[in-house]
N, C-alpha and C positions, 0 to 999 in steps of 0.2 A: 381410475386417470384417463381413461377412451373419455372423451367428449364426447363421442357419439353414445356413449351408453349413458351418459350423465342425463342426453336431452331425449334418451326411448323412458328413461325412469321419471322424468317430467312432464312427457306425456302419457305417460302411462297413471300421472298418480302415485305413484307406489314409494314407500316409507326407503331411502338406502343406509348404510351404515358404511361410515367412513374409516378405516382402519387404515394406522401407520404402519412403514414398512419399511428397512431401507435397502434399496436399490428395487431387484427383483425377485418376484419368487422362488427362483431355484436358486438364489444368492444370498437372498438376505441373512440366514444364518454361520454363512462365514465370516467369521470374526467381526464382527459387528465394534462400531468403536463411536465413542459418543464423548463430545468435549460438554455438554450439558443435558444431558440425556433428558430431562425434562422441558426444559427451554424448548429443544428439538424438537422431542414430538410433539409438544403443544402449538407448536412455529407450523408444524405439517398441517396438522391436525387445521389450523385455522385458514389454513392454504384451501385444505380441501371441501373444508364449509363453505369457504367462500364462494369455488367452483361451482356447487353442488345449487348453492344459492341465484347465479350470477347464472345457471344452464337452466334454474326456474325449477326448482323443489325447493317446498315450503320448509321455511327453517325446523318449525314441529314433526315434522319427515325425515330429519337425520339425524342419525345415531353415532356415536363415535364409537371408536374400539383401537386401546394406544398397541393395538396392535401382542401375539403371543411374541416367544421366544425369552430365554434365558440370559441374553446376550446384554436386555434391556435392563 
């Protein structure tokens, strides 16, 4: 989610993986709640893909991962 990291990936021409998480790494497994898990994760990943493309990362260099965790 760091704009500088996206810019560095774009400059380097490397592939990236956009992964969903709710909150921060240290807290993402603490009582996760979703109104509509599929819609929320889809929206989050769509936003991350858009940010990657806006940073200059080629669409075919973006992988997506719904994230791990039994809260989903």
